[in-house]
C-alpha positions as CSV (number, residue, x, y, z in Angstrom):
1,M,107.6,-34.9,253.8
2,A,106.0,-31.0,253.1
3,G,105.8,-30.3,249.6
4,S,105.6,-34.4,248.3
5,R,102.5,-36.5,247.3
6,G,102.3,-39.4,248.4
7,F,99.0,-41.7,247.5
8,W,97.0,-40.8,250.8
9,R,98.8,-38.1,251.6
10,D,98.1,-34.2,250.3
11,A,101.3,-32.3,249.3
12,D,101.3,-31.1,253.1
13,G,101.9,-34.3,254.2
14,K,98.5,-34.8,255.3
15,V,96.3,-38.2,254.8
16,V,93.4,-37.1,252.4
17,I,90.8,-39.5,252.2
18,A,88.1,-38.0,251.7
19,Q,86.3,-33.8,251.6
20,A,83.2,-32.4,252.0
21,P,81.2,-33.1,248.3
22,N,81.8,-29.9,246.1
23,I,79.1,-28.9,243.5
24,P,79.5,-31.6,241.6
25,L,78.6,-34.2,243.7
26,I,76.1,-32.3,245.0
27,G,74.4,-32.5,241.7
28,W,74.9,-35.6,241.3
29,L,73.3,-37.1,244.2
30,V,70.2,-34.6,244.0
31,F,69.7,-36.0,240.0
32,A,70.2,-39.6,241.1
33,A,67.2,-39.4,243.1
34,L,65.1,-37.1,241.1
35,A,65.8,-40.2,238.2
36,W,65.1,-42.7,240.6
37,I,61.9,-41.5,242.3
38,S,60.2,-40.0,239.0
39,G,59.5,-42.1,235.6
40,G,59.2,-41.9,231.3
41,H,61.1,-39.0,230.2
42,W,62.1,-36.7,233.7
43,R,64.2,-40.3,234.9
44,S,65.7,-40.4,231.7
45,G,66.8,-36.3,231.2
46,A,67.5,-36.9,235.1
47,G,69.7,-39.8,234.6
48,F,71.6,-38.5,232.1
49,V,72.3,-34.8,234.0
50,S,73.6,-37.1,237.3
51,S,75.8,-39.1,234.7
52,A,77.0,-35.3,233.4
53,F,77.9,-34.5,237.0
54,L,79.6,-37.7,237.9
55,F,81.5,-37.3,235.2
56,T,82.8,-33.1,235.7
57,W,83.3,-34.7,239.2
58,A,85.6,-37.5,237.9
59,Y,87.6,-35.3,235.6
60,L,88.2,-33.0,238.0
61,E,89.5,-36.3,240.2
62,L,91.7,-37.1,238.3
63,T,93.4,-33.7,237.1
64,Q,93.3,-32.2,240.1
65,G,93.3,-34.5,242.9
66,V,95.2,-33.8,246.3
67,N,97.2,-37.4,246.8
68,Y,97.1,-40.3,244.4
69,F,94.5,-41.9,245.7
70,R,92.1,-39.6,244.6
71,R,93.7,-39.2,241.4
72,L,93.1,-42.8,240.5
73,L,89.7,-43.3,242.2
74,G,88.6,-40.4,239.6
75,L,90.1,-42.2,237.5
76,V,87.5,-45.1,238.4
77,V,84.5,-43.6,238.8
78,L,85.6,-41.9,235.1
79,A,86.2,-45.4,234.0
80,V,82.7,-46.7,235.5
81,V,80.3,-43.9,233.6
82,V,81.6,-43.4,230.5
83,G,81.6,-47.9,230.7
84,S,78.2,-48.5,231.4
85,H,77.4,-45.1,228.4
86,L,78.4,-47.4,226.2
87,W,77.6,-50.9,226.9
């Protein structure tokens, strides 16, 4: 099984569903919290930066995810982020 990637397993055969947060996820959390507690232009700006961090995380998961579950998760989050800005 080593060397093959599955829906839940990485290239080493380990099941990977969640990982430690990386910089884009931490940035998303910080700016989402800032947008939630602030008002006016700060809310709008923090919300935009928050979405940019989440978009970056989703893109990285889609293109470099360790298994197909993580890549699918990236695709879904990317679609939600883009869709939320289109409507």
